[in-house]
PyMOL commands that place a pseudoatom at each C-alpha (Angstrom):
pseudoatom trace, name=CA, resn=UNK, resi=1, chain=A, elem=C, hetatm=0, pos=[71.723, 139.180, 49.810]
pseudoatom trace, name=CA, resn=UNK, resi=2, chain=A, elem=C, hetatm=0, pos=[75.669, 139.890, 50.228]
pseudoatom trace, name=CA, resn=UNK, resi=3, chain=A, elem=C, hetatm=0, pos=[77.402, 142.697, 48.144]
pseudoatom trace, name=CA, resn=UNK, resi=4, chain=A, elem=C, hetatm=0, pos=[79.545, 140.517, 45.820]
pseudoatom trace, name=CA, resn=UNK, resi=5, chain=A, elem=C, hetatm=0, pos=[76.345, 138.249, 44.929]
pseudoatom trace, name=CA, resn=UNK, resi=6, chain=A, elem=C, hetatm=0, pos=[74.679, 141.894, 43.928]
pseudoatom trace, name=CA, resn=UNK, resi=7, chain=A, elem=C, hetatm=0, pos=[77.634, 142.968, 42.197]
pseudoatom trace, name=CA, resn=UNK, resi=8, chain=A, elem=C, hetatm=0, pos=[77.679, 139.489, 40.206]
pseudoatom trace, name=CA, resn=UNK, resi=9, chain=A, elem=C, hetatm=0, pos=[74.037, 139.693, 39.365]
pseudoatom trace, name=CA, resn=UNK, resi=10, chain=A, elem=C, hetatm=0, pos=[74.287, 143.260, 38.429]
pseudoatom trace, name=CA, resn=UNK, resi=11, chain=A, elem=C, hetatm=0, pos=[77.093, 142.144, 35.797]
pseudoatom trace, name=CA, resn=UNK, resi=12, chain=A, elem=C, hetatm=0, pos=[74.907, 139.638, 34.369]
pseudoatom trace, name=CA, resn=UNK, resi=13, chain=A, elem=C, hetatm=0, pos=[72.330, 142.196, 33.986]
pseudoatom trace, name=CA, resn=UNK, resi=14, chain=A, elem=C, hetatm=0, pos=[74.835, 144.281, 32.143]
pseudoatom trace, name=CA, resn=UNK, resi=15, chain=A, elem=C, hetatm=0, pos=[76.018, 141.340, 29.795]
pseudoatom trace, name=CA, resn=UNK, resi=16, chain=A, elem=C, hetatm=0, pos=[72.134, 140.344, 29.236]
pseudoatom trace, name=CA, resn=UNK, resi=17, chain=A, elem=C, hetatm=0, pos=[72.582, 137.176, 30.942]
pseudoatom trace, name=CA, resn=UNK, resi=18, chain=A, elem=C, hetatm=0, pos=[70.205, 137.525, 33.734]
pseudoatom trace, name=CA, resn=UNK, resi=19, chain=A, elem=C, hetatm=0, pos=[67.403, 136.197, 34.065]
pseudoatom trace, name=CA, resn=UNK, resi=20, chain=A, elem=C, hetatm=0, pos=[63.821, 138.107, 35.217]
pseudoatom trace, name=CA, resn=UNK, resi=21, chain=A, elem=C, hetatm=0, pos=[64.174, 137.524, 38.950]
pseudoatom trace, name=CA, resn=UNK, resi=22, chain=A, elem=C, hetatm=0, pos=[67.401, 138.706, 38.940]
pseudoatom trace, name=CA, resn=UNK, resi=23, chain=A, elem=C, hetatm=0, pos=[66.445, 141.744, 36.994]
pseudoatom trace, name=CA, resn=UNK, resi=24, chain=A, elem=C, hetatm=0, pos=[63.821, 142.673, 39.548]
pseudoatom trace, name=CA, resn=UNK, resi=25, chain=A, elem=C, hetatm=0, pos=[66.035, 142.068, 42.363]
pseudoatom trace, name=CA, resn=UNK, resi=26, chain=A, elem=C, hetatm=0, pos=[68.838, 144.536, 40.778]
pseudoatom trace, name=CA, resn=UNK, resi=27, chain=A, elem=C, hetatm=0, pos=[66.127, 147.126, 39.962]
pseudoatom trace, name=CA, resn=UNK, resi=28, chain=A, elem=C, hetatm=0, pos=[64.882, 146.605, 43.785]
pseudoatom trace, name=CA, resn=UNK, resi=29, chain=A, elem=C, hetatm=0, pos=[68.320, 146.988, 45.268]
pseudoatom trace, name=CA, resn=UNK, resi=30, chain=A, elem=C, hetatm=0, pos=[69.230, 150.114, 43.359]
pseudoatom trace, name=CA, resn=UNK, resi=31, chain=A, elem=C, hetatm=0, pos=[65.989, 151.909, 44.204]
pseudoatom trace, name=CA, resn=UNK, resi=32, chain=A, elem=C, hetatm=0, pos=[67.281, 151.414, 48.103]
pseudoatom trace, name=CA, resn=UNK, resi=33, chain=A, elem=C, hetatm=0, pos=[71.106, 151.776, 47.602]
pseudoatom trace, name=CA, resn=UNK, resi=34, chain=A, elem=C, hetatm=0, pos=[72.725, 154.981, 45.902]
pseudoatom trace, name=CA, resn=UNK, resi=35, chain=A, elem=C, hetatm=0, pos=[76.193, 153.088, 46.125]
pseudoatom trace, name=CA, resn=UNK, resi=36, chain=A, elem=C, hetatm=0, pos=[74.820, 150.418, 43.856]
pseudoatom trace, name=CA, resn=UNK, resi=37, chain=A, elem=C, hetatm=0, pos=[73.082, 152.828, 41.333]
pseudoatom trace, name=CA, resn=UNK, resi=38, chain=A, elem=C, hetatm=0, pos=[76.563, 154.631, 41.043]
pseudoatom trace, name=CA, resn=UNK, resi=39, chain=A, elem=C, hetatm=0, pos=[78.342, 151.254, 40.260]
pseudoatom trace, name=CA, resn=UNK, resi=40, chain=A, elem=C, hetatm=0, pos=[75.673, 150.411, 37.906]
pseudoatom trace, name=CA, resn=UNK, resi=41, chain=A, elem=C, hetatm=0, pos=[76.516, 153.770, 36.115]
pseudoatom trace, name=CA, resn=UNK, resi=42, chain=A, elem=C, hetatm=0, pos=[80.259, 153.000, 36.229]
pseudoatom trace, name=CA, resn=UNK, resi=43, chain=A, elem=C, hetatm=0, pos=[79.658, 149.470, 34.578]
pseudoatom trace, name=CA, resn=UNK, resi=44, chain=A, elem=C, hetatm=0, pos=[77.350, 151.149, 31.826]
pseudoatom trace, name=CA, resn=UNK, resi=45, chain=A, elem=C, hetatm=0, pos=[79.982, 153.543, 30.961]
pseudoatom trace, name=CA, resn=UNK, resi=46, chain=A, elem=C, hetatm=0, pos=[82.736, 150.775, 30.872]
pseudoatom trace, name=CA, resn=UNK, resi=47, chain=A, elem=C, hetatm=0, pos=[80.556, 148.741, 28.479]
pseudoatom trace, name=CA, resn=UNK, resi=48, chain=A, elem=C, hetatm=0, pos=[79.767, 151.852, 26.455]
pseudoatom trace, name=CA, resn=UNK, resi=49, chain=A, elem=C, hetatm=0, pos=[83.664, 152.457, 25.705]
pseudoatom trace, name=CA, resn=UNK, resi=50, chain=A, elem=C, hetatm=0, pos=[84.257, 149.014, 25.122]
pseudoatom trace, name=CA, resn=UNK, resi=51, chain=A, elem=C, hetatm=0, pos=[81.735, 148.941, 22.502]
pseudoatom trace, name=CA, resn=UNK, resi=52, chain=A, elem=C, hetatm=0, pos=[82.572, 152.189, 20.939]
pseudoatom trace, name=CA, resn=UNK, resi=53, chain=A, elem=C, hetatm=0, pos=[78.801, 153.569, 21.798]
pseudoatom trace, name=CA, resn=UNK, resi=54, chain=A, elem=C, hetatm=0, pos=[78.395, 157.215, 22.706]
pseudoatom trace, name=CA, resn=UNK, resi=55, chain=A, elem=C, hetatm=0, pos=[78.800, 157.892, 26.536]
pseudoatom trace, name=CA, resn=UNK, resi=56, chain=A, elem=C, hetatm=0, pos=[76.027, 159.799, 27.930]
pseudoatom trace, name=CA, resn=UNK, resi=57, chain=A, elem=C, hetatm=0, pos=[77.169, 162.369, 30.559]
pseudoatom trace, name=CA, resn=UNK, resi=58, chain=A, elem=C, hetatm=0, pos=[75.812, 162.120, 34.305]
pseudoatom trace, name=CA, resn=UNK, resi=59, chain=A, elem=C, hetatm=0, pos=[73.557, 164.941, 33.955]
pseudoatom trace, name=CA, resn=UNK, resi=60, chain=A, elem=C, hetatm=0, pos=[70.819, 165.268, 37.225]
pseudoatom trace, name=CA, resn=UNK, resi=61, chain=A, elem=C, hetatm=0, pos=[68.626, 168.112, 36.090]
pseudoatom trace, name=CA, resn=UNK, resi=62, chain=A, elem=C, hetatm=0, pos=[65.701, 167.234, 38.252]
pseudoatom trace, name=CA, resn=UNK, resi=63, chain=A, elem=C, hetatm=0, pos=[67.596, 167.578, 41.566]
pseudoatom trace, name=CA, resn=UNK, resi=64, chain=A, elem=C, hetatm=0, pos=[69.516, 171.344, 39.842]
pseudoatom trace, name=CA, resn=UNK, resi=65, chain=A, elem=C, hetatm=0, pos=[65.821, 172.361, 38.779]
pseudoatom trace, name=CA, resn=UNK, resi=66, chain=A, elem=C, hetatm=0, pos=[64.162, 171.504, 42.388]
pseudoatom trace, name=CA, resn=UNK, resi=67, chain=A, elem=C, hetatm=0, pos=[67.395, 173.319, 44.007]
pseudoatom trace, name=CA, resn=UNK, resi=68, chain=A, elem=C, hetatm=0, pos=[66.667, 176.249, 41.843]
pseudoatom trace, name=CA, resn=UNK, resi=69, chain=A, elem=C, hetatm=0, pos=[62.680, 176.588, 42.621]
pseudoatom trace, name=CA, resn=UNK, resi=70, chain=A, elem=C, hetatm=0, pos=[63.596, 175.961, 45.961]
pseudoatom trace, name=CA, resn=UNK, resi=71, chain=A, elem=C, hetatm=0, pos=[65.808, 179.163, 46.261]
pseudoatom trace, name=CA, resn=UNK, resi=72, chain=A, elem=C, hetatm=0, pos=[63.251, 181.276, 44.262]
pseudoatom trace, name=CA, resn=UNK, resi=73, chain=A, elem=C, hetatm=0, pos=[60.810, 183.425, 45.862]
pseudoatom trace, name=CA, resn=UNK, resi=74, chain=A, elem=C, hetatm=0, pos=[56.922, 183.158, 44.924]
pseudoatom trace, name=CA, resn=UNK, resi=75, chain=A, elem=C, hetatm=0, pos=[55.838, 185.831, 42.788]
pseudoatom trace, name=CA, resn=UNK, resi=76, chain=A, elem=C, hetatm=0, pos=[53.467, 188.213, 44.066]
pseudoatom trace, name=CA, resn=UNK, resi=77, chain=A, elem=C, hetatm=0, pos=[50.006, 188.423, 41.980]
pseudoatom trace, name=CA, resn=UNK, resi=78, chain=A, elem=C, hetatm=0, pos=[48.071, 191.308, 42.016]
pseudoatom trace, name=CA, resn=UNK, resi=79, chain=A, elem=C, hetatm=0, pos=[44.271, 191.614, 41.170]
pseudoatom trace, name=CA, resn=UNK, resi=80, chain=A, elem=C, hetatm=0, pos=[44.915, 193.635, 38.003]
pseudoatom trace, name=CA, resn=UNK, resi=81, chain=A, elem=C, hetatm=0, pos=[47.813, 191.403, 36.623]
pseudoatom trace, name=CA, resn=UNK, resi=82, chain=A, elem=C, hetatm=0, pos=[45.433, 188.255, 36.545]
pseudoatom trace, name=CA, resn=UNK, resi=83, chain=A, elem=C, hetatm=0, pos=[42.879, 189.638, 34.410]
pseudoatom trace, name=CA, resn=UNK, resi=84, chain=A, elem=C, hetatm=0, pos=[43.457, 188.429, 31.157]
pseudoatom trace, name=CA, resn=UNK, resi=85, chain=A, elem=C, hetatm=0, pos=[42.968, 190.015, 27.817]
pseudoatom trace, name=CA, resn=UNK, resi=86, chain=A, elem=C, hetatm=0, pos=[40.205, 189.714, 25.667]
pseudoatom trace, name=CA, resn=UNK, resi=87, chain=A, elem=C, hetatm=0, pos=[41.077, 188.074, 22.336]
pseudoatom trace, name=CA, resn=UNK, resi=88, chain=A, elem=C, hetatm=0, pos=[38.850, 189.174, 19.438]
pseudoatom trace, name=CA, resn=UNK, resi=89, chain=A, elem=C, hetatm=0, pos=[37.388, 186.942, 17.216]
pseudoatom trace, name=CA, resn=UNK, resi=90, chain=A, elem=C, hetatm=0, pos=[39.501, 188.659, 14.143]
pseudoatom trace, name=CA, resn=UNK, resi=91, chain=A, elem=C, hetatm=0, pos=[42.831, 187.746, 15.681]
pseudoatom trace, name=CA, resn=UNK, resi=92, chain=A, elem=C, hetatm=0, pos=[42.046, 184.387, 16.349]
pseudoatom trace, name=CA, resn=UNK, resi=93, chain=A, elem=C, hetatm=0, pos=[40.748, 184.138, 12.452]
pseudoatom trace, name=CA, resn=UNK, resi=94, chain=A, elem=C, hetatm=0, pos=[44.120, 186.371, 11.118]
pseudoatom trace, name=CA, resn=UNK, resi=95, chain=A, elem=C, hetatm=0, pos=[46.554, 183.650, 13.054]
pseudoatom trace, name=CA, resn=UNK, resi=96, chain=A, elem=C, hetatm=0, pos=[44.565, 180.767, 11.235]
pseudoatom trace, name=CA, resn=UNK, resi=97, chain=A, elem=C, hetatm=0, pos=[44.794, 182.439, 8.001]
pseudoatom trace, name=CA, resn=UNK, resi=98, chain=A, elem=C, hetatm=0, pos=[48.623, 183.168, 8.685]
pseudoatom trace, name=CA, resn=UNK, resi=99, chain=A, elem=C, hetatm=0, pos=[49.452, 179.241, 9.310]
pseudoatom trace, name=CA, resn=UNK, resi=100, chain=A, elem=C, hetatm=0, pos=[47.649, 178.468, 6.270]
pseudoatom trace, name=CA, resn=UNK, resi=101, chain=A, elem=C, hetatm=0, pos=[49.310, 180.857, 4.308]
pseudoatom trace, name=CA, resn=UNK, resi=102, chain=A, elem=C, hetatm=0, pos=[52.671, 179.447, 5.858]
pseudoatom trace, name=CA, resn=UNK, resi=103, chain=A, elem=C, hetatm=0, pos=[51.927, 175.957, 4.797]
pseudoatom trace, name=CA, resn=UNK, resi=104, chain=A, elem=C, hetatm=0, pos=[50.995, 176.590, 1.298]
pseudoatom trace, name=CA, resn=UNK, resi=105, chain=A, elem=C, hetatm=0, pos=[54.003, 178.141, 0.738]
pseudoatom trace, name=CA, resn=UNK, resi=106, chain=A, elem=C, hetatm=0, pos=[56.280, 175.543, 2.154]
pseudoatom trace, name=CA, resn=UNK, resi=107, chain=A, elem=C, hetatm=0, pos=[54.282, 172.977, 0.168]
pseudoatom trace, name=CA, resn=UNK, resi=108, chain=A, elem=C, hetatm=0, pos=[54.773, 174.854, -2.980]
pseudoatom trace, name=CA, resn=UNK, resi=109, chain=A, elem=C, hetatm=0, pos=[58.368, 175.457, -2.407]
pseudoatom trace, name=CA, resn=UNK, resi=110, chain=A, elem=C, hetatm=0, pos=[58.915, 171.837, -2.127]
pseudoatom trace, name=CA, resn=UNK, resi=111, chain=A, elem=C, hetatm=0, pos=[56.947, 171.168, -5.125]
pseudoatom trace, name=CA, resn=UNK, resi=112, chain=A, elem=C, hetatm=0, pos=[58.733, 173.316, -6.901]
pseudoatom trace, name=CA, resn=UNK, resi=113, chain=A, elem=C, hetatm=0, pos=[62.224, 172.121, -5.623]
pseudoatom trace, name=CA, resn=UNK, resi=114, chain=A, elem=C, hetatm=0, pos=[61.391, 168.570, -6.441]
pseudoatom trace, name=CA, resn=UNK, resi=115, chain=A, elem=C, hetatm=0, pos=[60.181, 169.628, -10.063]
pseudoatom trace, name=CA, resn=UNK, resi=116, chain=A, elem=C, hetatm=0, pos=[63.707, 171.204, -10.548]
pseudoatom trace, name=CA, resn=UNK, resi=117, chain=A, elem=C, hetatm=0, pos=[65.181, 168.120, -9.787]
pseudoatom trace, name=CA, resn=UNK, resi=118, chain=A, elem=C, hetatm=0, pos=[63.132, 165.806, -11.819]
pseudoatom trace, name=CA, resn=UNK, resi=119, chain=A, elem=C, hetatm=0, pos=[63.690, 168.266, -15.057]
pseudoatom trace, name=CA, resn=UNK, resi=120, chain=A, elem=C, hetatm=0, pos=[67.244, 167.977, -14.230]
pseudoatom trace, name=CA, resn=UNK, resi=121, chain=A, elem=C, hetatm=0, pos=[67.500, 164.251, -14.136]
pseudoatom trace, name=CA, resn=UNK, resi=122, chain=A, elem=C, hetatm=0, pos=[65.626, 163.512, -17.301]
pseudoatom trace, name=CA, resn=UNK, resi=123, chain=A, elem=C, hetatm=0, pos=[67.595, 166.142, -19.105]
pseudoatom trace, name=CA, resn=UNK, resi=124, chain=A, elem=C, hetatm=0, pos=[70.763, 164.022, -17.763]
pseudoatom trace, name=CA, resn=UNK, resi=125, chain=A, elem=C, hetatm=0, pos=[69.293, 160.876, -19.023]
pseudoatom trace, name=CA, resn=UNK, resi=126, chain=A, elem=C, hetatm=0, pos=[69.281, 161.775, -22.614]
pseudoatom trace, name=CA, resn=UNK, resi=127, chain=A, elem=C, hetatm=0, pos=[68.703, 158.431, -24.838]
pseudoatom trace, name=CA, resn=UNK, resi=128, chain=A, elem=C, hetatm=0, pos=[71.709, 156.869, -26.230]
pseudoatom trace, name=CA, resn=UNK, resi=129, chain=A, elem=C, hetatm=0, pos=[71.475, 156.691, -30.015]
pseudoatom trace, name=CA, resn=UNK, resi=130, chain=A, elem=C, hetatm=0, pos=[70.882, 153.209, -31.167]
pseudoatom trace, name=CA, resn=UNK, resi=131, chain=A, elem=C, hetatm=0, pos=[73.113, 151.632, -33.726]
pseudoatom trace, name=CA, resn=UNK, resi=132, chain=A, elem=C, hetatm=0, pos=[72.214, 148.752, -35.872]
pseudoatom trace, name=CA, resn=UNK, resi=133, chain=A, elem=C, hetatm=0, pos=[74.998, 146.465, -36.542]
pseudoatom trace, name=CA, resn=UNK, resi=134, chain=A, elem=C, hetatm=0, pos=[76.092, 145.951, -40.370]
pseudoatom trace, name=CA, resn=UNK, resi=135, chain=A, elem=C, hetatm=0, pos=[76.689, 142.534, -41.734]
pseudoatom trace, name=CA, resn=UNK, resi=136, chain=A, elem=C, hetatm=0, pos=[79.537, 142.280, -44.258]
pseudoatom trace, name=CA, resn=UNK, resi=137, chain=A, elem=C, hetatm=0, pos=[79.781, 138.559, -44.675]
pseudoatom trace, name=CA, resn=UNK, resi=138, chain=A, elem=C, hetatm=0, pos=[78.106, 136.519, -47.279]
pseudoatom trace, name=CA, resn=UNK, resi=139, chain=A, elem=C, hetatm=0, pos=[74.448, 135.150, -46.290]
pseudoatom trace, name=CA, resn=UNK, resi=140, chain=A, elem=C, hetatm=0, pos=[74.266, 131.194, -45.555]
pseudoatom trace, name=CA, resn=UNK, resi=141, chain=A, elem=C, hetatm=0, pos=[71.296, 129.634, -46.503]
pseudoatom trace, name=CA, resn=UNK, resi=142, chain=A, elem=C, hetatm=0, pos=[69.798, 126.720, -44.569]
pseudoatom trace, name=CA, resn=UNK, resi=143, chain=A, elem=C, hetatm=0, pos=[68.532, 123.551, -46.143]
pseudoatom trace, name=CA, resn=UNK, resi=144, chain=A, elem=C, hetatm=0, pos=[66.018, 121.322, -44.705]
pseudoatom trace, name=CA, resn=UNK, resi=145, chain=A, elem=C, hetatm=0, pos=[66.042, 117.631, -45.516]
pseudoatom trace, name=CA, resn=UNK, resi=146, chain=A, elem=C, hetatm=0, pos=[64.045, 114.693, -44.309]
pseudoatom trace, name=CA, resn=UNK, resi=147, chain=A, elem=C, hetatm=0, pos=[66.764, 113.119, -42.244]
pseudoatom trace, name=CA, resn=UNK, resi=148, chain=A, elem=C, hetatm=0, pos=[66.505, 116.514, -39.920]
pseudoatom trace, name=CA, resn=UNK, resi=149, chain=A, elem=C, hetatm=0, pos=[62.938, 116.339, -39.623]
pseudoatom trace, name=CA, resn=UNK, resi=150, chain=A, elem=C, hetatm=0, pos=[62.857, 112.370, -38.705]
pseudoatom trace, name=CA, resn=UNK, resi=151, chain=A, elem=C, hetatm=0, pos=[65.514, 113.388, -36.279]
pseudoatom trace, name=CA, resn=UNK, resi=152, chain=A, elem=C, hetatm=0, pos=[63.373, 116.072, -34.668]
pseudoatom trace, name=CA, resn=UNK, resi=153, chain=A, elem=C, hetatm=0, pos=[60.419, 113.673, -34.545]
pseudoatom trace, name=CA, resn=UNK, resi=154, chain=A, elem=C, hetatm=0, pos=[62.491, 110.923, -32.789]
pseudoatom trace, name=CA, resn=UNK, resi=155, chain=A, elem=C, hetatm=0, pos=[63.875, 113.515, -30.380]
pseudoatom trace, name=CA, resn=UNK, resi=156, chain=A, elem=C, hetatm=0, pos=[60.198, 114.236, -29.768]
pseudoatom trace, name=CA, resn=UNK, resi=157, chain=A, elem=C, hetatm=0, pos=[58.762, 110.885, -29.063]
pseudoatom trace, name=CA, resn=UNK, resi=158, chain=A, elem=C, hetatm=0, pos=[61.793, 110.352, -26.731]
pseudoatom trace, name=CA, resn=UNK, resi=159, chain=A, elem=C, hetatm=0, pos=[61.009, 113.472, -24.917]
pseudoatom trace, name=CA, resn=UNK, resi=160, chain=A, elem=C, hetatm=0, pos=[57.149, 112.536, -24.567]
pseudoatom trace, name=CA, resn=UNK, resi=161, chain=A, elem=C, hetatm=0, pos=[58.274, 108.708, -23.346]
pseudoatom trace, name=CA, resn=UNK, resi=162, chain=A, elem=C, hetatm=0, pos=[60.547, 110.447, -20.685]
pseudoatom trace, name=CA, resn=UNK, resi=163, chain=A, elem=C, hetatm=0, pos=[57.754, 112.838, -19.174]
pseudoatom trace, name=CA, resn=UNK, resi=164, chain=A, elem=C, hetatm=0, pos=[55.311, 110.127, -19.176]
pseudoatom trace, name=CA, resn=UNK, resi=165, chain=A, elem=C, hetatm=0, pos=[57.582, 107.919, -17.204]
pseudoatom trace, name=CA, resn=UNK, resi=166, chain=A, elem=C, hetatm=0, pos=[58.985, 110.678, -14.797]
pseudoatom trace, name=CA, resn=UNK, resi=167, chain=A, elem=C, hetatm=0, pos=[55.766, 110.711, -12.480]
pseudoatom trace, name=CA, resn=UNK, resi=168, chain=A, elem=C, hetatm=0, pos=[56.075, 107.145, -11.572]
pseudoatom trace, name=CA, resn=UNK, resi=169, chain=A, elem=C, hetatm=0, pos=[59.843, 107.515, -10.614]
pseudoatom trace, name=CA, resn=UNK, resi=170, chain=A, elem=C, hetatm=0, pos=[59.205, 110.597, -8.368]
pseudoatom trace, name=CA, resn=UNK, resi=171, chain=A, elem=C, hetatm=0, pos=[56.161, 108.745, -6.663]
pseudoatom trace, name=CA, resn=UNK, resi=172, chain=A, elem=C, hetatm=0, pos=[58.773, 105.448, -6.358]
pseudoatom trace, name=CA, resn=UNK, resi=173, chain=A, elem=C, hetatm=0, pos=[61.726, 107.670, -4.888]
pseudoatom trace, name=CA, resn=UNK, resi=174, chain=A, elem=C, hetatm=0, pos=[58.915, 109.498, -2.635]
pseudoatom trace, name=CA, resn=UNK, resi=175, chain=A, elem=C, hetatm=0, pos=[57.890, 105.892, -1.115]
pseudoatom trace, name=CA, resn=UNK, resi=176, chain=A, elem=C, hetatm=0, pos=[61.240, 104.826, -0.710]
pseudoatom trace, name=CA, resn=UNK, resi=177, chain=A, elem=C, hetatm=0, pos=[62.312, 107.832, 0.992]
pseudoatom trace, name=CA, resn=UNK, resi=178, chain=A, elem=C, hetatm=0, pos=[59.559, 107.590, 3.568]
pseudoatom trace, name=CA, resn=UNK, resi=179, chain=A, elem=C, hetatm=0, pos=[60.254, 103.797, 4.354]
pseudoatom trace, name=CA, resn=UNK, resi=180, chain=A, elem=C, hetatm=0, pos=[63.853, 104.836, 5.122]
pseudoatom trace, name=CA, resn=UNK, resi=181, chain=A, elem=C, hetatm=0, pos=[63.316, 108.105, 6.940]
pseudoatom trace, name=CA, resn=UNK, resi=182, chain=A, elem=C, hetatm=0, pos=[63.341, 107.530, 10.728]
pseudoatom trace, name=CA, resn=UNK, resi=183, chain=A, elem=C, hetatm=0, pos=[60.879, 110.114, 11.325]
pseudoatom trace, name=CA, resn=UNK, resi=184, chain=A, elem=C, hetatm=0, pos=[58.460, 109.078, 8.628]
pseudoatom trace, name=CA, resn=UNK, resi=185, chain=A, elem=C, hetatm=0, pos=[57.264, 112.653, 7.726]
pseudoatom trace, name=CA, resn=UNK, resi=186, chain=A, elem=C, hetatm=0, pos=[55.106, 113.064, 4.409]
pseudoatom trace, name=CA, resn=UNK, resi=187, chain=A, elem=C, hetatm=0, pos=[57.464, 115.691, 2.824]
pseudoatom trace, name=CA, resn=UNK, resi=188, chain=A, elem=C, hetatm=0, pos=[58.634, 113.528, 0.027]
pseudoatom trace, name=CA, resn=UNK, resi=189, chain=A, elem=C, hetatm=0, pos=[54.985, 112.918, -1.240]
pseudoatom trace, name=CA, resn=UNK, resi=190, chain=A, elem=C, hetatm=0, pos=[54.842, 116.806, -1.071]
pseudoatom trace, name=CA, resn=UNK, resi=191, chain=A, elem=C, hetatm=0, pos=[57.620, 117.374, -3.123]
pseudoatom trace, name=CA, resn=UNK, resi=192, chain=A, elem=C, hetatm=0, pos=[56.322, 114.076, -5.228]
pseudoatom trace, name=CA, resn=UNK, resi=193, chain=A, elem=C, hetatm=0, pos=[52.554, 115.852, -5.494]
pseudoatom trace, name=CA, resn=UNK, resi=194, chain=A, elem=C, hetatm=0, pos=[54.459, 119.028, -6.693]
pseudoatom trace, name=CA, resn=UNK, resi=195, chain=A, elem=C, hetatm=0, pos=[56.351, 117.618, -9.314]
pseudoatom trace, name=CA, resn=UNK, resi=196, chain=A, elem=C, hetatm=0, pos=[53.430, 115.632, -10.831]
pseudoatom trace, name=CA, resn=UNK, resi=197, chain=A, elem=C, hetatm=0, pos=[51.365, 118.835, -11.462]
pseudoatom trace, name=CA, resn=UNK, resi=198, chain=A, elem=C, hetatm=0, pos=[53.960, 120.388, -13.366]
for i in range(1, 198): cmd.bond("trace and resi %d" % i, "trace and resi %d" % (i + 1))
show_as sticks, trace
zoom trace
């Protein structure tokens, strides 16, 4: 694969437009070509600058550590230095006791801190006094006549007639919608059934 095609594939990988085969090809090429890795690093830095993302500095810690280890002399061990001191059972128990007491102190402090916040919030949320509005106008008496009772009964009868005719209208609409649709879906029937069960 020529260099120009590799750079084009690398650009596609950086733009998230590469397919899986291109990604594998670029990964294989970067493992063998340090110049392509440097190009990838420059592309990543340019993308980060364009998108206002934080730029990660190039730190090669592994090579610095391996160079420092290569320059360092191996320590000389003596048999007396390799003997481990005895750890008594009481020292292990005392370590556990110290860790447990620190844990209890932290938990108690957090609980106390949260209780102080809760009491301050409750003190700040004092209930507002309830005010009852005073009516200054004279009272109005409602009257009831037979005409208003008859009109209420006729409205109830009209509402009952409309409620009894509604399921038939919905079913007819669902059938017409199914016949007129290209796909012939059953969705209008589902809506009609849902409206009838109300």
